[in-house]
TORPA-4810 file (N, C-alpha, C, O; in nm, 3 decimals):
<nodes>
NODE_1_11.096_10.567_11.202_11.250_10.593_11.150_11.235_10.601_10.978_11.261_10.692_10.898_X
NODE_2_11.163_10.414_10.953_11.193_10.350_10.771_11.082_10.438_10.738_11.080_10.456_10.616_X
NODE_3_10.966_10.517_10.816_10.889_10.509_10.727_10.894_10.739_10.749_10.846_10.801_10.654_X
NODE_4_10.925_10.786_10.816_11.009_10.875_10.767_11.094_10.911_10.672_11.074_11.019_10.616_X
NODE_5_11.209_10.826_10.631_11.344_10.822_10.544_11.219_10.799_10.418_11.216_10.862_10.312_X
NODE_6_11.153_10.728_10.448_11.065_10.685_10.339_11.028_10.829_10.218_11.058_10.875_10.107_X
NODE_7_10.938_10.850_10.345_10.830_11.009_10.304_10.968_11.107_10.248_10.970_11.145_10.130_X
NODE_8_11.030_11.127_10.299_11.157_11.238_10.269_11.176_11.181_10.124_11.119_11.240_10.032_X
NODE_9_11.277_11.036_10.090_11.343_10.997_9.972_11.212_11.123_9.845_11.233_11.222_9.775_X
NODE_10_11.085_11.037_9.879_10.924_11.072_9.795_10.887_11.165_9.813_10.764_11.170_9.822_X
NODE_11_10.943_11.262_9.827_10.941_11.378_9.857_11.018_11.478_9.783_10.983_11.588_9.741_X
NODE_12_11.139_11.410_9.777_11.257_11.499_9.653_11.226_11.508_9.484_11.253_11.594_9.400_X
NODE_13_11.126_11.324_9.472_11.122_11.291_9.362_10.991_11.378_9.313_10.978_11.422_9.199_X
NODE_14_10.883_11.397_9.433_10.761_11.467_9.437_10.786_11.666_9.331_10.747_11.708_9.222_X
NODE_15_10.869_11.726_9.442_10.919_11.771_9.450_10.996_11.809_9.337_10.946_11.910_9.287_X
NODE_16_11.077_11.777_9.287_11.174_11.789_9.150_11.095_11.741_8.981_11.168_11.758_8.884_X
NODE_17_10.960_11.687_8.956_10.889_11.690_8.938_10.778_11.840_8.843_10.742_11.879_8.731_X
NODE_18_10.764_11.879_9.025_10.686_12.032_9.027_10.753_12.119_8.985_10.711_12.210_8.913_X
NODE_19_10.867_12.106_9.024_11.038_12.256_9.011_11.013_12.203_8.806_10.973_12.290_8.729_X
NODE_20_11.037_12.095_8.768_11.050_12.109_8.611_10.962_12.093_8.530_10.959_12.081_8.407_X
NODE_21_10.844_12.094_8.658_10.716_12.147_8.556_10.691_12.278_8.490_10.666_12.324_8.379_X
NODE_22_10.714_12.319_8.632_10.691_12.478_8.651_10.780_12.535_8.499_10.747_12.588_8.393_X
NODE_23_10.904_12.488_8.560_11.004_12.537_8.484_10.990_12.578_8.323_11.003_12.689_8.271_X
NODE_24_10.961_12.451_8.265_10.900_12.447_8.126_10.846_12.518_8.117_10.885_12.635_8.109_X
NODE_25_10.667_12.459_8.111_10.590_12.540_8.053_10.640_12.717_8.053_10.650_12.805_7.967_X
NODE_26_10.659_12.709_8.161_10.690_12.872_8.217_10.786_12.935_8.062_10.767_13.025_7.980_X
NODE_27_10.862_12.859_8.076_11.003_12.865_7.983_10.967_12.855_7.827_11.028_12.901_7.731_X
NODE_28_10.861_12.788_7.831_10.846_12.771_7.706_10.780_12.862_7.662_10.804_12.905_7.550_X
NODE_29_10.656_12.925_7.756_10.545_12.973_7.691_10.636_13.197_7.688_10.594_13.305_7.646_X
NODE_30_10.753_13.154_7.753_10.788_13.296_7.759_10.847_13.285_7.627_10.765_13.320_7.542_X
NODE_31_10.984_13.242_7.565_10.966_13.200_7.480_11.000_13.201_7.298_11.090_13.228_7.218_X
NODE_32_10.816_13.136_7.302_10.721_13.096_7.230_10.733_13.263_7.184_10.778_13.303_7.076_X
NODE_33_10.654_13.388_7.350_10.592_13.459_7.289_10.676_13.615_7.286_10.625_13.727_7.284_X
NODE_34_10.845_13.571_7.285_10.873_13.656_7.207_10.956_13.705_7.058_11.038_13.793_7.028_X
NODE_35_10.861_13.560_6.964_10.874_13.557_6.898_10.768_13.496_6.803_10.781_13.483_6.682_X
NODE_36_10.723_13.481_6.836_10.611_13.355_6.754_10.624_13.349_6.667_10.614_13.226_6.664_X
NODE_37_10.647_13.382_6.539_10.718_13.356_6.400_10.794_13.315_6.366_10.816_13.267_6.255_X
NODE_38_10.902_13.330_6.520_11.036_13.263_6.432_11.051_13.060_6.531_11.072_13.018_6.645_X
NODE_39_11.029_13.010_6.414_11.044_12.836_6.404_11.132_12.787_6.509_11.112_12.687_6.577_X
NODE_40_11.241_12.876_6.515_11.297_12.816_6.681_11.246_12.861_6.722_11.159_12.798_6.663_X
NODE_41_11.185_12.937_6.791_11.068_13.012_6.952_10.981_12.913_7.013_10.943_12.892_7.128_X
NODE_42_10.947_12.826_6.831_10.820_12.744_6.827_10.824_12.633_6.887_10.765_12.597_6.988_X
NODE_43_10.954_12.537_6.771_11.019_12.447_6.843_11.064_12.406_6.957_11.028_12.296_6.999_X
NODE_44_11.173_12.509_7.049_11.190_12.519_7.157_11.041_12.463_7.295_11.025_12.383_7.387_X
NODE_45_10.934_12.618_7.187_10.824_12.528_7.299_10.774_12.430_7.290_10.734_12.393_7.400_X
NODE_46_10.745_12.341_7.187_10.708_12.242_7.183_10.779_12.094_7.230_10.712_11.993_7.254_X
NODE_47_10.946_12.101_7.239_11.058_12.079_7.356_11.011_12.014_7.493_11.011_11.908_7.555_X
NODE_48_10.943_12.226_7.505_10.965_12.239_7.667_10.803_12.219_7.715_10.782_12.207_7.836_X
NODE_49_10.740_12.217_7.663_10.572_12.166_7.708_10.583_12.026_7.719_10.533_11.971_7.817_X
NODE_50_10.662_11.937_7.602_10.607_11.822_7.602_10.735_11.804_7.705_10.818_11.824_7.616_X
NODE_51_10.806_11.786_7.807_10.898_11.797_7.882_10.776_11.863_8.064_10.789_11.816_8.177_X
NODE_52_10.708_11.939_8.035_10.631_11.984_8.105_10.536_11.886_8.144_10.517_11.872_8.265_X
NODE_53_10.464_11.804_8.051_10.354_11.715_8.032_10.433_11.656_8.073_10.375_11.635_8.180_X
NODE_54_10.575_11.580_8.090_10.626_11.455_8.125_10.644_11.446_8.288_10.639_11.355_8.371_X
NODE_55_10.667_11.577_8.291_10.686_11.598_8.442_10.580_11.626_8.500_10.623_11.668_8.607_X
NODE_56_10.452_11.633_8.505_10.381_11.678_8.489_10.319_11.544_8.611_10.319_11.524_8.733_X
NODE_57_10.260_11.462_8.453_10.197_11.318_8.431_10.317_11.251_8.578_10.264_11.204_8.679_X
NODE_58_10.450_11.256_8.568_10.585_11.224_8.673_10.449_11.277_8.847_10.397_11.180_8.902_X
NODE_59_10.424_11.381_8.889_10.359_11.443_9.000_10.206_11.361_8.933_10.152_11.281_8.857_X
NODE_60_10.203_11.409_8.983_10.094_11.271_8.922_10.122_11.123_8.934_10.018_11.059_8.952_X
NODE_61_10.207_11.066_8.930_10.227_10.914_8.968_10.295_10.859_9.019_10.319_10.739_9.021_X
NODE_62_10.377_11.019_9.113_10.471_11.017_9.259_10.361_10.999_9.362_10.383_10.927_9.459_X
NODE_63_10.266_11.049_9.350_10.135_11.088_9.456_9.995_11.006_9.384_9.882_11.049_9.404_X
NODE_64_10.022_10.878_9.296_9.934_10.780_9.303_9.898_10.687_9.423_9.991_10.636_9.486_X
NODE_65_9.757_10.660_9.461_9.790_10.621_9.605_9.740_10.450_9.618_9.731_10.379_9.718_X
NODE_66_9.703_10.412_9.415_9.674_10.270_9.332_9.760_10.262_9.278_9.839_10.355_9.263_X
NODE_67_9.775_10.106_9.214_9.868_10.091_9.075_9.743_10.122_9.015_9.772_10.157_8.901_X
NODE_68_9.604_10.130_9.032_9.531_10.162_8.824_9.541_10.290_8.838_9.539_10.350_8.731_X
NODE_69_9.557_10.388_8.978_9.601_10.536_8.929_9.748_10.589_8.839_9.780_10.682_8.765_X
NODE_70_9.824_10.443_8.909_10.020_10.490_8.858_9.988_10.407_8.719_10.058_10.410_8.617_X
NODE_71_9.900_10.353_8.733_9.969_10.374_8.552_9.850_10.421_8.410_9.837_10.389_8.291_X
NODE_72_9.777_10.520_8.514_9.772_10.617_8.399_9.831_10.682_8.392_9.904_10.685_8.293_X
NODE_73_9.838_10.747_8.459_9.942_10.895_8.446_10.056_10.858_8.444_10.140_10.947_8.453_X
NODE_74_10.126_10.659_8.424_10.258_10.636_8.366_10.206_10.629_8.222_10.284_10.637_8.127_X
NODE_75_10.128_10.620_8.213_10.103_10.586_8.054_10.091_10.780_7.937_10.099_10.820_7.821_X
NODE_76_10.070_10.827_8.064_10.041_10.987_8.086_10.177_11.051_7.973_10.203_11.080_7.857_X
NODE_77_10.263_11.040_8.195_10.380_11.098_8.120_10.480_11.010_8.037_10.598_11.037_8.060_X
NODE_78_10.453_10.893_7.931_10.516_10.831_7.856_10.509_10.850_7.686_10.587_10.826_7.594_X
NODE_79_10.376_10.904_7.698_10.318_10.988_7.588_10.450_11.130_7.550_10.510_11.148_7.444_X
NODE_80_10.460_11.217_7.693_10.502_11.331_7.648_10.658_11.296_7.651_10.722_11.356_7.565_X
NODE_81_10.749_11.190_7.755_10.872_11.132_7.649_10.905_11.120_7.525_10.985_11.177_7.452_X
NODE_82_10.829_11.034_7.513_10.817_11.016_7.314_10.834_11.103_7.260_10.928_11.084_7.183_X
NODE_83_10.786_11.219_7.249_10.763_11.351_7.156_10.932_11.414_7.245_10.983_11.482_7.155_X
NODE_84_11.006_11.418_7.341_11.055_11.472_7.407_11.167_11.508_7.315_11.174_11.617_7.258_X
NODE_85_11.275_11.391_7.302_11.367_11.390_7.183_11.344_11.434_6.998_11.422_11.500_6.931_X
NODE_86_11.206_11.371_6.951_11.193_11.424_6.863_11.233_11.579_6.804_11.300_11.610_6.706_X
NODE_87_11.123_11.712_6.963_11.102_11.797_6.972_11.289_11.824_7.001_11.344_11.915_6.938_X
NODE_88_11.332_11.778_7.053_11.502_11.817_7.086_11.527_11.799_6.950_11.571_11.898_6.891_X
NODE_89_11.517_11.735_6.910_11.627_11.703_6.739_11.586_11.810_6.647_11.665_11.867_6.572_X
NODE_90_11.393_11.848_6.659_11.406_11.951_6.563_11.441_12.098_6.550_11.467_12.178_6.460_X
NODE_91_11.423_12.099_6.747_11.517_12.193_6.733_11.668_12.267_6.746_11.730_12.368_6.713_X
NODE_92_11.678_12.164_6.805_11.872_12.170_6.732_11.852_12.160_6.549_11.872_12.260_6.480_X
NODE_93_11.823_12.064_6.505_11.863_12.101_6.339_11.763_12.251_6.294_11.766_12.335_6.203_X
NODE_94_11.707_12.234_6.376_11.675_12.430_6.309_11.788_12.547_6.331_11.817_12.642_6.258_X
NODE_95_11.845_12.503_6.467_11.959_12.628_6.548_12.119_12.580_6.417_12.242_12.572_6.412_X
NODE_96_12.069_12.572_6.383_12.239_12.469_6.298_12.167_12.486_6.181_12.266_12.461_6.113_X
NODE_97_12.108_12.500_6.125_11.965_12.531_5.970_12.044_12.397_5.901_12.140_12.417_5.828_X
NODE_98_11.993_12.249_5.931_11.986_12.133_5.857_11.834_12.112_5.875_11.800_12.000_5.839_X
NODE_99_11.746_12.180_5.917_11.616_12.122_5.894_11.525_12.038_5.746_11.441_11.949_5.729_X
NODE_100_11.594_12.118_5.680_11.541_12.035_5.549_11.643_11.961_5.509_11.621_11.854_5.452_X
NODE_101_11.719_11.987_5.523_11.870_11.789_5.462_11.841_11.728_5.593_11.945_11.674_5.633_X
NODE_102_11.787_11.720_5.639_11.722_11.638_5.752_11.584_11.544_5.795_11.545_11.460_5.876_X
NODE_103_11.529_11.652_5.637_11.367_11.634_5.736_11.294_11.481_5.639_11.175_11.472_5.611_X
NODE_104_11.399_11.378_5.603_11.378_11.271_5.592_11.371_11.164_5.737_11.309_11.058_5.749_X
NODE_105_11.458_11.234_5.839_11.526_11.155_5.927_11.373_11.246_6.072_11.307_11.199_6.165_X
NODE_106_11.383_11.357_6.024_11.238_11.401_6.119_11.120_11.376_6.168_11.057_11.377_6.274_X
NODE_107_11.103_11.341_5.987_10.956_11.303_5.925_10.911_11.154_6.015_10.817_11.130_6.090_X
NODE_108_11.023_11.073_5.970_11.020_10.929_6.098_10.997_10.951_6.235_10.921_10.910_6.322_X
NODE_109_11.106_11.045_6.222_11.076_11.035_6.446_10.933_11.105_6.424_10.864_11.009_6.460_X
NODE_110_10.862_11.180_6.397_10.732_11.244_6.428_10.620_11.124_6.394_10.510_11.112_6.449_X
NODE_111_10.676_11.041_6.291_10.583_10.916_6.263_10.531_10.801_6.413_10.433_10.752_6.471_X
NODE_112_10.766_10.812_6.412_10.713_10.697_6.532_10.663_10.758_6.656_10.658_10.666_6.739_X
NODE_113_10.634_10.839_6.695_10.605_10.901_6.809_10.463_10.898_6.777_10.406_10.821_6.854_X
NODE_114_10.381_10.953_6.690_10.178_10.926_6.654_10.189_10.774_6.686_10.120_10.757_6.786_X
NODE_115_10.244_10.655_6.648_10.215_10.542_6.623_10.233_10.540_6.752_10.152_10.461_6.801_X
NODE_116_10.307_10.593_6.842_10.385_10.538_6.996_10.242_10.579_7.087_10.192_10.507_7.173_X
NODE_117_10.205_10.680_7.055_10.120_10.761_7.175_9.993_10.582_7.154_9.993_10.471_7.207_X
NODE_118_9.937_10.628_7.086_9.803_10.541_7.116_9.847_10.353_7.132_9.762_10.264_7.126_X
NODE_119_9.921_10.341_7.142_10.063_10.187_7.168_10.072_10.180_7.347_10.076_10.092_7.433_X
NODE_120_10.070_10.337_7.341_10.112_10.388_7.523_9.982_10.387_7.541_9.934_10.276_7.563_X
NODE_121_9.935_10.446_7.540_9.756_10.461_7.636_9.661_10.387_7.610_9.552_10.407_7.663_X
NODE_122_9.677_10.305_7.541_9.559_10.203_7.491_9.604_10.071_7.493_9.510_9.997_7.466_X
NODE_123_9.762_9.981_7.522_9.766_9.917_7.539_9.883_9.887_7.630_9.956_9.982_7.657_X
NODE_124_9.915_9.747_7.691_10.056_9.722_7.770_10.188_9.712_7.688_10.283_9.753_7.754_X
NODE_125_10.212_9.683_7.600_10.370_9.704_7.494_10.407_9.802_7.534_10.524_9.828_7.505_X
NODE_126_10.347_9.884_7.601_10.602_9.999_7.668_10.524_10.017_7.786_10.615_10.042_7.865_X
NODE_127_10.417_10.023_7.853_10.435_10.021_8.053_10.324_9.868_8.033_10.215_9.854_7.978_X
NODE_128_10.419_9.769_8.111_10.349_9.686_8.094_10.233_9.629_8.258_10.132_9.561_8.277_X
NODE_129_10.310_9.694_8.322_10.268_9.716_8.480_10.298_9.770_8.593_10.329_9.883_8.556_X
NODE_130_10.310_9.769_8.706_10.387_9.804_8.792_10.417_9.744_8.891_10.327_9.664_8.917_X
NODE_131_10.571_9.732_9.030_10.577_9.716_9.094_10.678_9.726_9.144_10.785_9.754_9.090_X
NODE_132_10.658_9.702_9.264_10.777_9.809_9.374_10.932_9.783_9.370_10.987_9.673_9.362_X
NODE_133_10.992_9.911_9.377_11.169_9.957_9.356_11.185_10.034_9.462_11.112_10.124_9.502_X
NODE_134_11.291_9.991_9.509_11.406_10.101_9.598_11.204_10.101_9.701_11.124_10.019_9.746_X
NODE_135_11.221_10.266_9.686_11.132_10.307_9.793_10.989_10.333_9.708_10.883_10.380_9.750_X
NODE_136_11.021_10.288_9.584_10.830_10.334_9.540_10.807_10.233_9.461_10.850_10.162_9.370_X
NODE_137_10.688_10.267_9.559_10.547_10.175_9.584_10.517_10.150_9.382_10.565_10.038_9.362_X
NODE_138_10.482_10.185_9.294_10.461_10.151_9.196_10.535_10.190_9.024_10.492_10.226_8.915_X
NODE_139_10.625_10.166_9.066_10.722_10.124_8.966_10.697_10.042_8.783_10.648_9.937_8.742_X
NODE_140_10.773_10.179_8.711_10.641_10.047_8.584_10.800_9.986_8.566_10.917_10.011_8.596_X
NODE_141_10.671_9.837_8.456_10.787_9.750_8.426_10.824_9.781_8.254_10.802_9.886_8.193_X
NODE_142_10.848_9.732_8.234_10.865_9.735_8.069_10.801_9.665_8.011_10.797_9.547_8.046_X
NODE_143_10.728_9.711_7.899_10.620_9.596_7.769_10.747_9.609_7.656_10.845_9.684_7.664_X
NODE_144_10.723_9.540_7.580_10.802_9.536_7.429_10.832_9.562_7.342_10.895_9.513_7.248_X
NODE_145_10.775_9.669_7.372_10.793_9.803_7.300_10.914_9.971_7.385_10.972_10.073_7.349_X
NODE_146_10.890_9.905_7.489_10.993_10.010_7.566_11.092_10.049_7.507_11.123_10.163_7.474_X
NODE_147_11.169_9.909_7.486_11.286_9.860_7.438_11.296_9.994_7.305_11.367_10.092_7.282_X
NODE_148_11.211_9.942_7.259_11.214_10.081_7.069_11.214_10.175_7.140_11.311_10.246_7.114_X
NODE_149_11.135_10.224_7.244_11.165_10.375_7.290_11.266_10.367_7.314_11.332_10.410_7.219_X
NODE_150_11.337_10.330_7.406_11.399_10.378_7.457_11.531_10.426_7.364_11.607_10.521_7.381_X
NODE_151_11.527_10.284_7.215_11.601_10.388_7.172_11.641_10.436_7.091_11.753_10.464_7.048_X
NODE_152_11.510_10.454_7.057_11.488_10.608_6.956_11.516_10.744_7.020_11.537_10.854_6.969_X
NODE_153_11.509_10.689_7.191_11.514_10.823_7.269_11.647_10.850_7.266_11.684_10.966_7.248_X
NODE_154_11.759_10.726_7.288_11.912_10.798_7.298_11.963_10.806_7.166_12.082_10.834_7.153_X
NODE_155_11.857_10.775_7.012_11.915_10.779_6.902_11.926_10.979_6.881_12.002_11.076_6.885_X
NODE_156_11.815_10.946_6.862_11.718_11.155_6.885_11.894_11.222_6.922_11.991_11.272_6.865_X
NODE_157_11.853_11.186_7.034_11.947_11.307_7.167_12.071_11.241_7.123_12.150_11.321_7.172_X
NODE_158_12.173_11.120_7.044_12.312_11.198_7.053_12.302_11.216_6.876_12.362_11.322_6.862_X
NODE_159_12.278_11.191_6.797_12.279_11.269_6.694_12.253_11.407_6.645_12.281_11.468_6.542_X
NODE_160_12.168_11.446_6.791_12.152_11.607_6.795_12.262_11.639_6.869_12.278_11.761_6.865_X
NODE_161_12.358_11.576_6.944_12.496_11.571_7.020_12.604_11.602_6.891_12.624_11.715_6.846_X
NODE_162_12.643_11.529_6.863_12.714_11.461_6.691_12.660_11.638_6.618_12.745_11.725_6.595_X
NODE_163_12.570_11.652_6.603_12.556_11.774_6.475_12.518_11.890_6.565_12.485_11.998_6.515_X
NODE_164_12.522_11.869_6.726_12.579_12.017_6.748_12.775_12.048_6.753_12.850_12.144_6.739_X
NODE_165_12.784_11.924_6.779_12.926_11.924_6.825_13.023_11.938_6.702_13.144_11.952_6.713_X
NODE_166_12.939_11.930_6.560_13.015_11.955_6.406_13.005_12.086_6.400_13.099_12.152_6.355_X
NODE_167_12.884_12.149_6.448_12.844_12.323_6.434_12.930_12.368_6.524_13.005_12.449_6.470_X
NODE_168_12.968_12.346_6.693_12.992_12.432_6.715_13.159_12.447_6.651_13.207_12.557_6.621_X
NODE_169_13.241_12.302_6.634_13.349_12.324_6.535_13.378_12.394_6.458_13.469_12.477_6.461_X
NODE_170_13.283_12.365_6.352_13.280_12.508_6.173_13.266_12.657_6.239_13.348_12.740_6.199_X
NODE_171_13.153_12.706_6.352_13.085_12.788_6.390_13.245_12.966_6.376_13.348_13.005_6.431_X
NODE_172_13.136_13.007_6.247_13.335_13.135_6.321_13.233_13.246_6.351_13.294_13.353_6.355_X
NODE_173_13.103_13.264_6.373_12.998_13.369_6.457_13.040_13.325_6.645_13.003_13.221_6.698_X
NODE_174_13.099_13.404_6.695_13.142_13.372_6.879_12.954_13.397_6.949_12.914_13.350_7.055_X
NODE_175_12.926_13.427_6.915_12.788_13.448_6.982_12.644_13.311_6.964_12.563_13.266_7.045_X
NODE_176_12.682_13.275_6.758_12.648_13.209_6.795_12.658_13.086_6.813_12.577_12.994_6.824_X
NODE_177_12.803_13.096_6.815_12.950_12.920_6.870_12.869_12.963_7.087_12.886_12.869_7.165_X
NODE_178_12.826_13.042_7.122_12.808_13.059_7.265_12.685_12.962_7.272_12.690_12.857_7.337_X
NODE_179_12.574_13.001_7.201_12.520_12.988_7.229_12.415_12.813_7.132_12.303_12.766_7.156_X
NODE_180_12.530_12.769_7.021_12.560_12.610_7.040_12.543_12.531_7.209_12.462_12.458_7.267_X
NODE_181_12.684_12.606_7.241_12.734_12.521_7.339_12.693_12.522_7.451_12.741_12.449_7.539_X
NODE_182_12.571_12.626_7.475_12.462_12.632_7.573_12.405_12.523_7.578_12.405_12.429_7.658_X
NODE_183_12.347_12.548_7.467_12.209_12.412_7.470_12.308_12.295_7.496_12.287_12.241_7.604_X
NODE_184_12.462_12.215_7.390_12.465_12.101_7.413_12.514_12.015_7.549_12.527_11.902_7.598_X
NODE_185_12.534_12.209_7.579_12.633_12.127_7.804_12.468_12.148_7.870_12.437_12.078_7.966_X
NODE_186_12.385_12.229_7.824_12.273_12.249_7.929_12.155_12.025_7.907_12.103_11.949_7.988_X
NODE_187_12.183_12.024_7.696_12.112_11.901_7.715_12.155_11.793_7.780_12.089_11.718_7.851_X
NODE_188_12.307_11.785_7.743_12.376_11.652_7.829_12.354_11.656_7.936_12.318_11.545_7.976_X
NODE_189_12.357_11.774_8.058_12.325_11.722_8.142_12.147_11.736_8.149_12.116_11.640_8.220_X
NODE_190_12.072_11.778_8.126_11.942_11.648_8.155_11.881_11.618_8.104_11.765_11.659_8.103_X
NODE_191_11.958_11.470_7.986_11.933_11.426_7.936_11.996_11.333_8.015_11.957_11.224_8.056_X
NODE_192_12.112_11.401_8.035_12.144_11.229_8.111_12.173_11.227_8.276_12.260_11.167_8.340_X
NODE_193_12.043_11.335_8.328_12.003_11.328_8.447_11.885_11.302_8.492_11.840_11.279_8.605_X
NODE_194_11.829_11.308_8.359_11.661_11.259_8.339_11.639_11.082_8.355_11.557_11.014_8.417_X
NODE_195_11.778_11.043_8.250_11.785_10.917_8.200_11.820_10.840_8.328_11.823_10.717_8.325_X
NODE_196_11.844_10.905_8.433_11.848_10.741_8.549_11.732_10.696_8.576_11.728_10.601_8.654_X
NODE_197_11.593_10.752_8.516_11.469_10.748_8.567_11.457_10.596_8.487_11.353_10.533_8.501_X
NODE_198_11.598_10.526_8.378_11.540_10.409_8.347_11.643_10.263_8.421_11.635_10.141_8.402_X
NODE_199_11.705_10.322_8.481_11.820_10.222_8.558_11.651_10.118_8.648_11.626_10.003_8.684_X
NODE_200_11.618_10.181_8.647_11.451_10.057_8.752_11.354_9.994_8.648_11.286_9.892_8.655_X
NODE_201_11.375_10.125_8.507_11.256_9.998_8.462_11.281_9.890_8.419_11.194_9.819_8.369_X
NODE_202_11.472_9.836_8.432_11.539_9.645_8.414_11.564_9.644_8.526_11.669_9.579_8.535_X
NODE_203_11.534_9.676_8.620_11.559_9.627_8.783_11.713_9.608_8.852_11.768_9.528_8.927_X
NODE_204_11.746_9.726_8.783_11.860_9.837_8.836_11.878_9.906_8.950_11.833_10.020_8.958_X
NODE_205_11.945_9.849_9.053_11.830_9.942_9.170_11.962_10.042_9.213_12.032_10.039_9.314_X
NODE_206_11.966_10.138_9.084_12.021_10.296_9.027_11.847_10.364_9.051_11.754_10.330_8.977_X
NODE_207_11.831_10.464_9.169_11.712_10.590_9.182_11.743_10.700_9.097_11.854_10.744_9.067_X
NODE_208_11.632_10.738_9.062_11.632_10.855_8.932_11.706_10.994_9.081_11.649_11.070_9.160_X
NODE_209_11.864_10.959_9.046_11.845_11.096_9.130_11.869_11.235_9.067_11.831_11.337_9.126_X
NODE_210_11.929_11.239_8.951_11.928_11.338_8.802_11.805_11.380_8.780_11.801_11.477_8.705_X
NODE_211_11.664_11.326_8.835_11.560_11.403_8.742_11.563_11.581_8.845_11.458_11.643_8.830_X
NODE_212_11.626_11.625_8.900_11.655_11.807_8.901_11.697_11.870_8.776_11.652_11.978_8.737_X
NODE_213_11.791_11.794_8.710_11.915_11.852_8.595_11.786_11.905_8.493_11.807_11.982_8.400_X
NODE_214_11.637_11.847_8.530_11.603_11.891_8.413_11.537_12.011_8.391_11.505_12.049_8.278_X
NODE_215_11.519_12.065_8.481_11.521_12.245_8.470_11.601_12.324_8.453_11.565_12.436_8.416_X
NODE_216_11.773_12.289_8.478_11.873_12.327_8.403_11.960_12.291_8.348_12.080_12.310_8.370_X
NODE_217_11.870_12.194_8.213_11.890_12.192_8.100_11.823_12.296_7.981_11.868_12.344_7.877_X
NODE_218_11.644_12.311_8.076_11.532_12.421_8.022_11.550_12.532_8.014_11.488_12.596_7.929_X
NODE_219_11.643_12.600_8.102_11.661_12.701_8.136_11.821_12.771_8.084_11.868_12.882_8.109_X
NODE_220_11.887_12.638_7.988_12.008_12.687_7.965_11.961_12.720_7.820_11.985_12.835_7.786_X
NODE_221_11.888_12.627_7.711_11.865_12.615_7.572_11.745_12.755_7.627_11.690_12.792_7.524_X
NODE_222_11.715_12.802_7.697_11.642_12.918_7.754_11.742_13.054_7.703_11.742_13.146_7.621_X
NODE_223_11.790_13.020_7.764_11.903_13.165_7.768_12.053_13.117_7.640_12.167_13.162_7.637_X
NODE_224_12.001_13.034_7.571_12.089_13.002_7.414_11.982_13.086_7.379_12.049_13.186_7.355_X
NODE_225_11.864_13.120_7.358_11.747_13.172_7.261_11.803_13.322_7.263_11.745_13.410_7.199_X
</nodes>
């Protein structure tokens, strides 16, 4: 019975990762080719591809047979995770017309992500190892720089939501307001759902039950565009 329940629980996270990856990459490509010259479409596509990269790494990590393979895929998925909030922020400020005004913050975000990629891939400063957590045999353990990543992740997400709320309140065009509302609620659901992954990093026994919401927010932003 224990093995059966274990398999069922793991299967949920494996399937949700596959769905998230397929949804993200498909929608990213579709939106980009609707208008390849439009910057908004480009930044959404980069955002969606980073989510897809994270999701594909998530799938490979969940199906890893040993700790070494799990570490390899964890480092890979974290490189995608580092770019998610930056691409999302770039997409939001482009949508509301503040990309030039907030250029310094954008550059800082990209520099942070670029510095974190080699640190994630080639050192233990972000992912320090793996250990059993709940049903997961190889759950990641945080390195000293993981906390900086998590701060950046939520800082850019929160800033994006704040800017969206301000833009929604001042919007006079009904269609534009609805577009921003789709983006706000979709990403709020998706980011908060995806964030349930981070409890177990700190040995808090809450499983990543919100993973399935990632596909929802990608679809809602695609509809907004």
